mmCIF file of the C-alpha atoms, coordinates in Angstrom:
data_MODEL
# 
_entry.id   MODEL 
# 
loop_
_atom_site.group_PDB 
_atom_site.id 
_atom_site.type_symbol 
_atom_site.label_atom_id 
_atom_site.label_alt_id 
_atom_site.label_comp_id 
_atom_site.label_asym_id 
_atom_site.label_entity_id 
_atom_site.label_seq_id 
_atom_site.pdbx_PDB_ins_code 
_atom_site.Cartn_x 
_atom_site.Cartn_y 
_atom_site.Cartn_z 
_atom_site.occupancy 
_atom_site.B_iso_or_equiv 
_atom_site.pdbx_formal_charge 
_atom_site.auth_seq_id 
_atom_site.auth_comp_id 
_atom_site.auth_asym_id 
_atom_site.auth_atom_id 
_atom_site.pdbx_PDB_model_num 
ATOM 1   C CA . MET A 1 1   ? -30.304 -50.992 -18.059 1.00 0.00 ? 1   MET A CA 1 
ATOM 2   C CA . THR A 1 2   ? -30.759 -54.398 -16.411 1.00 0.00 ? 2   THR A CA 1 
ATOM 3   C CA . THR A 1 3   ? -31.638 -55.572 -12.938 1.00 0.00 ? 3   THR A CA 1 
ATOM 4   C CA . THR A 1 4   ? -29.526 -58.237 -11.270 1.00 0.00 ? 4   THR A CA 1 
ATOM 5   C CA . ARG A 1 5   ? -30.013 -59.965 -7.941  1.00 0.00 ? 5   ARG A CA 1 
ATOM 6   C CA . HIS A 1 6   ? -27.165 -60.105 -5.455  1.00 0.00 ? 6   HIS A CA 1 
ATOM 7   C CA . SER A 1 7   ? -26.598 -61.056 -1.867  1.00 0.00 ? 7   SER A CA 1 
ATOM 8   C CA . THR A 1 8   ? -26.184 -58.289 0.632   1.00 0.00 ? 8   THR A CA 1 
ATOM 9   C CA . MET A 1 9   ? -22.465 -58.934 0.767   1.00 0.00 ? 9   MET A CA 1 
ATOM 10  C CA . GLN A 1 10  ? -22.114 -58.756 -3.013  1.00 0.00 ? 10  GLN A CA 1 
ATOM 11  C CA . ALA A 1 11  ? -24.258 -55.623 -3.128  1.00 0.00 ? 11  ALA A CA 1 
ATOM 12  C CA . ALA A 1 12  ? -22.141 -54.034 -0.391  1.00 0.00 ? 12  ALA A CA 1 
ATOM 13  C CA . ARG A 1 13  ? -18.978 -54.686 -2.423  1.00 0.00 ? 13  ARG A CA 1 
ATOM 14  C CA . LEU A 1 14  ? -20.566 -53.304 -5.614  1.00 0.00 ? 14  LEU A CA 1 
ATOM 15  C CA . LEU A 1 15  ? -21.872 -50.192 -3.884  1.00 0.00 ? 15  LEU A CA 1 
ATOM 16  C CA . GLY A 1 16  ? -18.789 -49.652 -1.764  1.00 0.00 ? 16  GLY A CA 1 
ATOM 17  C CA . VAL A 1 17  ? -20.726 -49.667 1.508   1.00 0.00 ? 17  VAL A CA 1 
ATOM 18  C CA . SER A 1 18  ? -21.011 -51.995 4.422   1.00 0.00 ? 18  SER A CA 1 
ATOM 19  C CA . ASP A 1 19  ? -23.288 -55.021 4.569   1.00 0.00 ? 19  ASP A CA 1 
ATOM 20  C CA . GLU A 1 20  ? -25.271 -53.393 7.401   1.00 0.00 ? 20  GLU A CA 1 
ATOM 21  C CA . THR A 1 21  ? -25.906 -50.333 5.237   1.00 0.00 ? 21  THR A CA 1 
ATOM 22  C CA . VAL A 1 22  ? -27.354 -52.511 2.493   1.00 0.00 ? 22  VAL A CA 1 
ATOM 23  C CA . ARG A 1 23  ? -29.611 -54.269 5.045   1.00 0.00 ? 23  ARG A CA 1 
ATOM 24  C CA . ARG A 1 24  ? -30.769 -50.914 6.455   1.00 0.00 ? 24  ARG A CA 1 
ATOM 25  C CA . ARG A 1 25  ? -31.634 -49.653 2.987   1.00 0.00 ? 25  ARG A CA 1 
ATOM 26  C CA . ILE A 1 26  ? -33.607 -52.800 2.318   1.00 0.00 ? 26  ILE A CA 1 
ATOM 27  C CA . ARG A 1 27  ? -35.558 -52.323 5.561   1.00 0.00 ? 27  ARG A CA 1 
ATOM 28  C CA . SER A 1 28  ? -36.197 -48.650 4.815   1.00 0.00 ? 28  SER A CA 1 
ATOM 29  C CA . GLY A 1 29  ? -37.359 -49.417 1.271   1.00 0.00 ? 29  GLY A CA 1 
ATOM 30  C CA . GLU A 1 30  ? -34.577 -47.526 -0.452  1.00 0.00 ? 30  GLU A CA 1 
ATOM 31  C CA . MET A 1 31  ? -33.499 -50.730 -2.129  1.00 0.00 ? 31  MET A CA 1 
ATOM 32  C CA . LYS A 1 32  ? -35.637 -53.624 -3.346  1.00 0.00 ? 32  LYS A CA 1 
ATOM 33  C CA . GLY A 1 33  ? -34.810 -56.867 -1.553  1.00 0.00 ? 33  GLY A CA 1 
ATOM 34  C CA . GLY A 1 34  ? -36.055 -59.795 0.477   1.00 0.00 ? 34  GLY A CA 1 
ATOM 35  C CA . ARG A 1 35  ? -35.210 -63.278 1.699   1.00 0.00 ? 35  ARG A CA 1 
ATOM 36  C CA . ASP A 1 36  ? -34.988 -66.489 -0.278  1.00 0.00 ? 36  ASP A CA 1 
ATOM 37  C CA . ASN A 1 37  ? -36.247 -69.921 0.762   1.00 0.00 ? 37  ASN A CA 1 
ATOM 38  C CA . HIS A 1 38  ? -33.110 -70.479 2.796   1.00 0.00 ? 38  HIS A CA 1 
ATOM 39  C CA . GLY A 1 39  ? -33.564 -67.245 4.751   1.00 0.00 ? 39  GLY A CA 1 
ATOM 40  C CA . ARG A 1 40  ? -30.703 -65.401 3.054   1.00 0.00 ? 40  ARG A CA 1 
ATOM 41  C CA . MET A 1 41  ? -31.310 -61.766 2.163   1.00 0.00 ? 41  MET A CA 1 
ATOM 42  C CA . TRP A 1 42  ? -31.082 -60.698 -1.446  1.00 0.00 ? 42  TRP A CA 1 
ATOM 43  C CA . VAL A 1 43  ? -31.243 -57.294 -3.179  1.00 0.00 ? 43  VAL A CA 1 
ATOM 44  C CA . ASP A 1 44  ? -31.949 -56.223 -6.758  1.00 0.00 ? 44  ASP A CA 1 
ATOM 45  C CA . ILE A 1 45  ? -29.486 -53.739 -8.270  1.00 0.00 ? 45  ILE A CA 1 
ATOM 46  C CA . GLU A 1 46  ? -30.020 -51.902 -11.524 1.00 0.00 ? 46  GLU A CA 1 
ATOM 47  C CA . THR A 1 47  ? -26.898 -51.834 -13.706 1.00 0.00 ? 47  THR A CA 1 
ATOM 48  C CA . VAL A 1 48  ? -25.934 -50.134 -16.981 1.00 0.00 ? 48  VAL A CA 1 
ATOM 49  C CA . ALA A 1 49  ? -23.382 -51.144 -19.576 1.00 0.00 ? 49  ALA A CA 1 
ATOM 50  C CA . ALA A 1 50  ? -20.364 -48.814 -19.625 1.00 0.00 ? 50  ALA A CA 1 
ATOM 51  C CA . PRO A 1 51  ? -17.941 -48.881 -22.577 1.00 0.00 ? 51  PRO A CA 1 
ATOM 52  C CA . GLN A 1 52  ? -14.394 -49.967 -21.830 1.00 0.00 ? 52  GLN A CA 1 
ATOM 53  C CA . ASP A 1 53  ? -11.165 -49.671 -23.809 1.00 0.00 ? 53  ASP A CA 1 
ATOM 54  C CA . HIS A 1 54  ? -9.684  -52.681 -25.601 1.00 0.00 ? 54  HIS A CA 1 
ATOM 55  C CA . THR A 1 55  ? -6.862  -53.015 -23.103 1.00 0.00 ? 55  THR A CA 1 
ATOM 56  C CA . SER A 1 56  ? -9.249  -53.681 -20.221 1.00 0.00 ? 56  SER A CA 1 
ATOM 57  C CA . VAL A 1 57  ? -9.341  -57.131 -18.694 1.00 0.00 ? 57  VAL A CA 1 
ATOM 58  C CA . PRO A 1 58  ? -12.731 -58.855 -19.309 1.00 0.00 ? 58  PRO A CA 1 
ATOM 59  C CA . THR A 1 59  ? -14.882 -59.262 -16.221 1.00 0.00 ? 59  THR A CA 1 
ATOM 60  C CA . VAL A 1 60  ? -16.073 -62.750 -15.437 1.00 0.00 ? 60  VAL A CA 1 
ATOM 61  C CA . GLY A 1 61  ? -19.427 -63.356 -17.119 1.00 0.00 ? 61  GLY A CA 1 
ATOM 62  C CA . HIS A 1 62  ? -19.208 -60.303 -19.421 1.00 0.00 ? 62  HIS A CA 1 
ATOM 63  C CA . THR A 1 63  ? -17.585 -59.432 -22.735 1.00 0.00 ? 63  THR A CA 1 
ATOM 64  C CA . ALA A 1 64  ? -14.465 -57.370 -23.072 1.00 0.00 ? 64  ALA A CA 1 
ATOM 65  C CA . THR A 1 65  ? -16.383 -54.411 -24.567 1.00 0.00 ? 65  THR A CA 1 
ATOM 66  C CA . GLU A 1 66  ? -18.699 -53.685 -21.674 1.00 0.00 ? 66  GLU A CA 1 
ATOM 67  C CA . VAL A 1 67  ? -18.891 -53.912 -17.898 1.00 0.00 ? 67  VAL A CA 1 
ATOM 68  C CA . MET A 1 68  ? -22.093 -54.090 -15.928 1.00 0.00 ? 68  MET A CA 1 
ATOM 69  C CA . VAL A 1 69  ? -22.132 -51.105 -13.524 1.00 0.00 ? 69  VAL A CA 1 
ATOM 70  C CA . PRO A 1 70  ? -24.738 -50.999 -10.771 1.00 0.00 ? 70  PRO A CA 1 
ATOM 71  C CA . MET A 1 71  ? -27.172 -48.113 -11.161 1.00 0.00 ? 71  MET A CA 1 
ATOM 72  C CA . ALA A 1 72  ? -26.615 -47.064 -7.554  1.00 0.00 ? 72  ALA A CA 1 
ATOM 73  C CA . VAL A 1 73  ? -22.864 -46.902 -8.180  1.00 0.00 ? 73  VAL A CA 1 
ATOM 74  C CA . LEU A 1 74  ? -23.425 -44.844 -11.304 1.00 0.00 ? 74  LEU A CA 1 
ATOM 75  C CA . GLU A 1 75  ? -25.752 -42.493 -9.437  1.00 0.00 ? 75  GLU A CA 1 
ATOM 76  C CA . ARG A 1 76  ? -23.219 -42.206 -6.674  1.00 0.00 ? 76  ARG A CA 1 
ATOM 77  C CA . LEU A 1 77  ? -20.490 -41.449 -9.216  1.00 0.00 ? 77  LEU A CA 1 
ATOM 78  C CA . GLN A 1 78  ? -22.718 -38.841 -10.827 1.00 0.00 ? 78  GLN A CA 1 
ATOM 79  C CA . GLU A 1 79  ? -23.472 -37.363 -7.433  1.00 0.00 ? 79  GLU A CA 1 
ATOM 80  C CA . SER A 1 80  ? -19.769 -37.361 -6.595  1.00 0.00 ? 80  SER A CA 1 
ATOM 81  C CA . HIS A 1 81  ? -19.099 -35.684 -9.922  1.00 0.00 ? 81  HIS A CA 1 
ATOM 82  C CA . ARG A 1 82  ? -21.738 -33.048 -9.233  1.00 0.00 ? 82  ARG A CA 1 
ATOM 83  C CA . GLU A 1 83  ? -20.358 -32.494 -5.730  1.00 0.00 ? 83  GLU A CA 1 
ATOM 84  C CA . ALA A 1 84  ? -16.808 -32.230 -7.089  1.00 0.00 ? 84  ALA A CA 1 
ATOM 85  C CA . LEU A 1 85  ? -17.983 -29.822 -9.778  1.00 0.00 ? 85  LEU A CA 1 
ATOM 86  C CA . ALA A 1 86  ? -19.888 -27.771 -7.214  1.00 0.00 ? 86  ALA A CA 1 
ATOM 87  C CA . ALA A 1 87  ? -16.830 -27.759 -4.930  1.00 0.00 ? 87  ALA A CA 1 
ATOM 88  C CA . PHE A 1 88  ? -14.638 -26.714 -7.851  1.00 0.00 ? 88  PHE A CA 1 
ATOM 89  C CA . ASN A 1 89  ? -17.037 -23.934 -8.801  1.00 0.00 ? 89  ASN A CA 1 
ATOM 90  C CA . GLU A 1 90  ? -17.205 -22.785 -5.194  1.00 0.00 ? 90  GLU A CA 1 
ATOM 91  C CA . MET A 1 91  ? -13.428 -22.869 -4.943  1.00 0.00 ? 91  MET A CA 1 
ATOM 92  C CA . ALA A 1 92  ? -13.133 -20.923 -8.213  1.00 0.00 ? 92  ALA A CA 1 
ATOM 93  C CA . GLU A 1 93  ? -15.647 -18.352 -6.983  1.00 0.00 ? 93  GLU A CA 1 
ATOM 94  C CA . ARG A 1 94  ? -13.812 -18.097 -3.658  1.00 0.00 ? 94  ARG A CA 1 
ATOM 95  C CA . HIS A 1 95  ? -10.530 -17.689 -5.512  1.00 0.00 ? 95  HIS A CA 1 
ATOM 96  C CA . ASP A 1 96  ? -12.073 -14.993 -7.710  1.00 0.00 ? 96  ASP A CA 1 
ATOM 97  C CA . ARG A 1 97  ? -13.406 -13.204 -4.637  1.00 0.00 ? 97  ARG A CA 1 
ATOM 98  C CA . GLN A 1 98  ? -10.032 -13.415 -2.929  1.00 0.00 ? 98  GLN A CA 1 
ATOM 99  C CA . HIS A 1 99  ? -8.335  -12.160 -6.088  1.00 0.00 ? 99  HIS A CA 1 
ATOM 100 C CA . GLN A 1 100 ? -10.761 -9.250  -6.343  1.00 0.00 ? 100 GLN A CA 1 
ATOM 101 C CA . GLU A 1 101 ? -10.278 -8.475  -2.644  1.00 0.00 ? 101 GLU A CA 1 
ATOM 102 C CA . GLN A 1 102 ? -6.494  -8.568  -3.091  1.00 0.00 ? 102 GLN A CA 1 
ATOM 103 C CA . LEU A 1 103 ? -6.755  -6.286  -6.110  1.00 0.00 ? 103 LEU A CA 1 
ATOM 104 C CA . GLU A 1 104 ? -8.966  -3.891  -4.158  1.00 0.00 ? 104 GLU A CA 1 
ATOM 105 C CA . GLN A 1 105 ? -6.581  -3.955  -1.204  1.00 0.00 ? 105 GLN A CA 1 
ATOM 106 C CA . ALA A 1 106 ? -3.643  -3.358  -3.557  1.00 0.00 ? 106 ALA A CA 1 
ATOM 107 C CA . ARG A 1 107 ? -5.501  -0.447  -5.167  1.00 0.00 ? 107 ARG A CA 1 
ATOM 108 C CA . ILE A 1 108 ? -6.322  1.041   -1.753  1.00 0.00 ? 108 ILE A CA 1 
ATOM 109 C CA . GLU A 1 109 ? -2.730  0.570   -0.571  1.00 0.00 ? 109 GLU A CA 1 
ATOM 110 C CA . HIS A 1 110 ? -1.404  2.139   -3.774  1.00 0.00 ? 110 HIS A CA 1 
ATOM 111 C CA . ALA A 1 111 ? -3.743  5.119   -3.362  1.00 0.00 ? 111 ALA A CA 1 
ATOM 112 C CA . ARG A 1 112 ? -2.706  5.440   0.295   1.00 0.00 ? 112 ARG A CA 1 
ATOM 113 C CA . GLN A 1 113 ? 0.985   5.347   -0.633  1.00 0.00 ? 113 GLN A CA 1 
ATOM 114 C CA . GLN A 1 114 ? 0.458   7.965   -3.327  1.00 0.00 ? 114 GLN A CA 1 
ATOM 115 C CA . GLU A 1 115 ? -1.414  10.171  -0.869  1.00 0.00 ? 115 GLU A CA 1 
ATOM 116 C CA . GLN A 1 116 ? 1.338   9.685   1.699   1.00 0.00 ? 116 GLN A CA 1 
ATOM 117 C CA . MET A 1 117 ? 3.980   10.496  -0.911  1.00 0.00 ? 117 MET A CA 1 
ATOM 118 C CA . ARG A 1 118 ? 2.110   13.666  -1.868  1.00 0.00 ? 118 ARG A CA 1 
ATOM 119 C CA . ALA A 1 119 ? 1.775   14.656  1.782   1.00 0.00 ? 119 ALA A CA 1 
ATOM 120 C CA . ASP A 1 120 ? 5.482   13.984  2.376   1.00 0.00 ? 120 ASP A CA 1 
ATOM 121 C CA . HIS A 1 121 ? 6.359   15.978  -0.746  1.00 0.00 ? 121 HIS A CA 1 
ATOM 122 C CA . VAL A 1 122 ? 4.241   18.920  0.379   1.00 0.00 ? 122 VAL A CA 1 
ATOM 123 C CA . ALA A 1 123 ? 5.741   18.745  3.868   1.00 0.00 ? 123 ALA A CA 1 
ATOM 124 C CA . GLU A 1 124 ? 9.260   18.629  2.414   1.00 0.00 ? 124 GLU A CA 1 
ATOM 125 C CA . LEU A 1 125 ? 8.519   21.612  0.169   1.00 0.00 ? 125 LEU A CA 1 
ATOM 126 C CA . ALA A 1 126 ? 7.148   23.515  3.151   1.00 0.00 ? 126 ALA A CA 1 
ATOM 127 C CA . ARG A 1 127 ? 10.225  22.632  5.202   1.00 0.00 ? 127 ARG A CA 1 
ATOM 128 C CA . VAL A 1 128 ? 12.616  23.675  2.415   1.00 0.00 ? 128 VAL A CA 1 
ATOM 129 C CA . SER A 1 129 ? 10.654  26.885  1.830   1.00 0.00 ? 129 SER A CA 1 
ATOM 130 C CA . SER A 1 130 ? 10.793  27.659  5.542   1.00 0.00 ? 130 SER A CA 1 
ATOM 131 C CA . LEU A 1 131 ? 14.547  27.041  5.600   1.00 0.00 ? 131 LEU A CA 1 
ATOM 132 C CA . ASN A 1 132 ? 15.025  29.218  2.521   1.00 0.00 ? 132 ASN A CA 1 
ATOM 133 C CA . LEU A 1 133 ? 12.921  32.015  3.981   1.00 0.00 ? 133 LEU A CA 1 
ATOM 134 C CA . ASP A 1 134 ? 14.857  31.801  7.240   1.00 0.00 ? 134 ASP A CA 1 
ATOM 135 C CA . LEU A 1 135 ? 18.149  31.840  5.336   1.00 0.00 ? 135 LEU A CA 1 
ATOM 136 C CA . ILE A 1 136 ? 17.009  34.801  3.245   1.00 0.00 ? 136 ILE A CA 1 
ATOM 137 C CA . GLY A 1 137 ? 15.941  36.625  6.398   1.00 0.00 ? 137 GLY A CA 1 
ATOM 138 C CA . ARG A 1 138 ? 19.339  36.019  8.019   1.00 0.00 ? 138 ARG A CA 1 
ATOM 139 C CA . ILE A 1 139 ? 21.141  37.127  4.866   1.00 0.00 ? 139 ILE A CA 1 
ATOM 140 C CA . GLN A 1 140 ? 19.023  40.268  4.655   1.00 0.00 ? 140 GLN A CA 1 
ATOM 141 C CA . ALA A 1 141 ? 19.607  41.018  8.339   1.00 0.00 ? 141 ALA A CA 1 
ATOM 142 C CA . GLN A 1 142 ? 23.343  40.458  7.945   1.00 0.00 ? 142 GLN A CA 1 
ATOM 143 C CA . ALA A 1 143 ? 23.399  42.611  4.792   1.00 0.00 ? 143 ALA A CA 1 
ATOM 144 C CA . SER A 1 144 ? 21.444  45.349  6.563   1.00 0.00 ? 144 SER A CA 1 
ATOM 145 C CA . ALA A 1 145 ? 23.829  45.239  9.525   1.00 0.00 ? 145 ALA A CA 1 
ATOM 146 C CA . GLU A 1 146 ? 26.863  45.327  7.241   1.00 0.00 ? 146 GLU A CA 1 
ATOM 147 C CA . ARG A 1 147 ? 25.325  48.184  5.234   1.00 0.00 ? 147 ARG A CA 1 
ATOM 148 C CA . GLY A 1 148 ? 24.677  50.110  8.435   1.00 0.00 ? 148 GLY A CA 1 
ATOM 149 C CA . LEU A 1 149 ? 28.233  49.498  9.592   1.00 0.00 ? 149 LEU A CA 1 
ATOM 150 C CA . PHE A 1 150 ? 29.551  50.530  6.186   1.00 0.00 ? 150 PHE A CA 1 
ATOM 151 C CA . LEU A 1 151 ? 27.472  53.720  6.248   1.00 0.00 ? 151 LEU A CA 1 
ATOM 152 C CA . GLU A 1 152 ? 28.723  54.451  9.751   1.00 0.00 ? 152 GLU A CA 1 
ATOM 153 C CA . ARG A 1 153 ? 32.283  53.975  8.573   1.00 0.00 ? 153 ARG A CA 1 
ATOM 154 C CA . VAL A 1 154 ? 31.619  56.199  5.544   1.00 0.00 ? 154 VAL A CA 1 
ATOM 155 C CA . ASP A 1 155 ? 30.100  58.854  7.785   1.00 0.00 ? 155 ASP A CA 1 
ATOM 156 C CA . ALA A 1 156 ? 33.040  58.619  10.160  1.00 0.00 ? 156 ALA A CA 1 
ATOM 157 C CA . ALA A 1 157 ? 35.463  58.849  7.234   1.00 0.00 ? 157 ALA A CA 1 
ATOM 158 C CA . GLU A 1 158 ? 33.590  61.873  5.874   1.00 0.00 ? 158 GLU A CA 1 
ATOM 159 C CA . LEU A 1 159 ? 33.702  63.503  9.303   1.00 0.00 ? 159 LEU A CA 1 
ATOM 160 C CA . ARG A 1 160 ? 37.420  62.816  9.582   1.00 0.00 ? 160 ARG A CA 1 
ATOM 161 C CA . ALA A 1 161 ? 37.928  64.162  6.061   1.00 0.00 ? 161 ALA A CA 1 
ATOM 162 C CA . GLU A 1 162 ? 35.948  67.271  6.903   1.00 0.00 ? 162 GLU A CA 1 
ATOM 163 C CA . ALA A 1 163 ? 37.957  67.721  10.108  1.00 0.00 ? 163 ALA A CA 1 
ATOM 164 C CA . ALA A 1 164 ? 41.181  67.225  8.183   1.00 0.00 ? 164 ALA A CA 1 
ATOM 165 C CA . GLU A 1 165 ? 40.033  69.694  5.585   1.00 0.00 ? 165 GLU A CA 1 
ATOM 166 C CA . ALA A 1 166 ? 39.174  72.161  8.353   1.00 0.00 ? 166 ALA A CA 1 
ATOM 167 C CA . ARG A 1 167 ? 42.573  71.648  9.971   1.00 0.00 ? 167 ARG A CA 1 
ATOM 168 C CA . ALA A 1 168 ? 44.252  71.979  6.592   1.00 0.00 ? 168 ALA A CA 1 
ATOM 169 C CA . ALA A 1 169 ? 42.313  75.173  5.950   1.00 0.00 ? 169 ALA A CA 1 
ATOM 170 C CA . VAL A 1 170 ? 43.442  76.555  9.311   1.00 0.00 ? 170 VAL A CA 1 
ATOM 171 C CA . VAL A 1 171 ? 47.031  75.581  8.618   1.00 0.00 ? 171 VAL A CA 1 
ATOM 172 C CA . ASP A 1 172 ? 46.745  77.016  5.138   1.00 0.00 ? 172 ASP A CA 1 
ATOM 173 C CA . GLU A 1 173 ? 45.308  80.228  6.533   1.00 0.00 ? 173 GLU A CA 1 
ATOM 174 C CA . LYS A 1 174 ? 48.129  80.455  9.044   1.00 0.00 ? 174 LYS A CA 1 
ATOM 175 C CA . LEU A 1 175 ? 50.676  79.802  6.320   1.00 0.00 ? 175 LEU A CA 1 
ATOM 176 C CA . HIS A 1 176 ? 49.104  82.464  4.193   1.00 0.00 ? 176 HIS A CA 1 
ATOM 177 C CA . GLN A 1 177 ? 49.216  84.844  7.112   1.00 0.00 ? 177 GLN A CA 1 
ATOM 178 C CA . VAL A 1 178 ? 52.862  84.045  7.763   1.00 0.00 ? 178 VAL A CA 1 
ATOM 179 C CA . LEU A 1 179 ? 53.688  84.419  4.096   1.00 0.00 ? 179 LEU A CA 1 
ATOM 180 C CA . ASP A 1 180 ? 51.738  87.614  3.911   1.00 0.00 ? 180 ASP A CA 1 
ATOM 181 C CA . ARG A 1 181 ? 53.647  88.943  6.895   1.00 0.00 ? 181 ARG A CA 1 
ATOM 182 C CA . LEU A 1 182 ? 56.931  87.855  5.421   1.00 0.00 ? 182 LEU A CA 1 
ATOM 183 C CA . LEU A 1 183 ? 56.120  89.368  2.077   1.00 0.00 ? 183 LEU A CA 1 
ATOM 184 C CA . GLU A 1 184 ? 54.483  92.517  3.364   1.00 0.00 ? 184 GLU A CA 1 
ATOM 185 C CA . ARG A 1 185 ? 57.203  93.603  5.954   1.00 0.00 ? 185 ARG A CA 1 
ATOM 186 C CA . PRO A 1 186 ? 59.940  94.593  3.507   1.00 0.00 ? 186 PRO A CA 1 
ATOM 187 C CA . SER A 1 187 ? 57.614  96.610  1.335   1.00 0.00 ? 187 SER A CA 1 
ATOM 188 C CA . SER A 1 188 ? 56.272  98.453  4.344   1.00 0.00 ? 188 SER A CA 1 
ATOM 189 C CA . VAL A 1 189 ? 59.819  99.242  5.533   1.00 0.00 ? 189 VAL A CA 1 
ATOM 190 C CA . VAL A 1 190 ? 60.807  100.547 2.131   1.00 0.00 ? 190 VAL A CA 1 
ATOM 191 C CA . SER A 1 191 ? 57.725  102.563 1.764   1.00 0.00 ? 191 SER A CA 1 
ATOM 192 C CA . THR A 1 192 ? 57.932  104.154 5.249   1.00 0.00 ? 192 THR A CA 1 
ATOM 193 C CA . GLN A 1 193 ? 61.698  104.801 5.521   1.00 0.00 ? 193 GLN A CA 1 
ATOM 194 C CA . GLU A 1 194 ? 63.600  107.286 3.333   1.00 0.00 ? 194 GLU A CA 1 
ATOM 195 C CA . PRO A 1 195 ? 66.607  106.039 1.437   1.00 0.00 ? 195 PRO A CA 1 
ATOM 196 C CA . ALA A 1 196 ? 69.975  106.674 3.071   1.00 0.00 ? 196 ALA A CA 1 
ATOM 197 C CA . ARG A 1 197 ? 71.428  110.105 2.129   1.00 0.00 ? 197 ARG A CA 1 
ATOM 198 C CA . SER A 1 198 ? 75.091  110.965 1.864   1.00 0.00 ? 198 SER A CA 1 
ATOM 199 C CA . TRP A 1 199 ? 76.653  113.748 3.929   1.00 0.00 ? 199 TRP A CA 1 
ATOM 200 C CA . TRP A 1 200 ? 76.725  116.145 1.080   1.00 0.00 ? 200 TRP A CA 1 
ATOM 201 C CA . SER A 1 201 ? 73.074  115.483 0.383   1.00 0.00 ? 201 SER A CA 1 
ATOM 202 C CA . ARG A 1 202 ? 72.220  116.251 3.933   1.00 0.00 ? 202 ARG A CA 1 
ATOM 203 C CA . TRP A 1 203 ? 74.464  119.369 3.954   1.00 0.00 ? 203 TRP A CA 1 
ATOM 204 C CA . PHE A 1 204 ? 73.944  120.700 0.517   1.00 0.00 ? 204 PHE A CA 1 
ATOM 205 C CA . GLY A 1 205 ? 70.664  119.205 -0.430  1.00 0.00 ? 205 GLY A CA 1 
ATOM 206 C CA . GLN A 1 206 ? 72.147  117.653 -3.542  1.00 0.00 ? 206 GLN A CA 1 
ATOM 207 C CA . THR A 1 207 ? 72.093  114.048 -4.478  1.00 0.00 ? 207 THR A CA 1 
ATOM 208 C CA . LYS A 1 208 ? 75.289  114.098 -6.518  1.00 0.00 ? 208 LYS A CA 1 
ATOM 209 C CA . ARG A 1 209 ? 78.648  115.619 -5.834  1.00 0.00 ? 209 ARG A CA 1 
ATOM 210 C CA . SER A 1 210 ? 78.852  116.782 -9.424  1.00 0.00 ? 210 SER A CA 1 
ATOM 211 C CA . ASP A 1 211 ? 75.962  118.966 -8.737  1.00 0.00 ? 211 ASP A CA 1 
ATOM 212 C CA . ILE A 1 212 ? 78.129  120.948 -6.266  1.00 0.00 ? 212 ILE A CA 1 
ATOM 213 C CA . GLY A 1 213 ? 81.298  120.746 -8.287  1.00 0.00 ? 213 GLY A CA 1 
ATOM 214 C CA . CYS A 1 214 ? 83.080  118.046 -6.340  1.00 0.00 ? 214 CYS A CA 1 
# 
């Protein structure tokens, strides 16, 4: 590390600040400086040698293998590097937080969707069960009504059959009576009337003419 003396304008170009900034730092004591015999302000800047590749163009007054870097510039670069690193770390942490929040939100949304799907499934099962129970009730009611109607028809048919049987029995009884009358009348006539007798039977009391010598 070496210390070189520069004018405020040269120091401003090396540090990347304005000439007024360099003068203010000199007045505040942040940088070591003063005035020469001609009244021009000067400032001392600490520099370090930084390695450079072989393709670099040599700086005036220095070799091709090293470049004199002001200490303030190096500190500013280090500070910029630290700030950039801190910003990167902060950005990475923020990204990680956002990622974790997104994962948590996705997990919550997935759980909510599953819960909603289960609720919808239960509601659909309840609706289908209600429809099935209603359908079964209607089928049972219709079957009961049809069974009642069928039993009524069976009862009516049995009553008609019984009435027909009764009428048939009456007709059969009447037929039997008629047949009995038809069959019984000749027998009663034969049994009650005497057979026809010839004149000789009535006169002579004989049934054959040979009996009286005719």
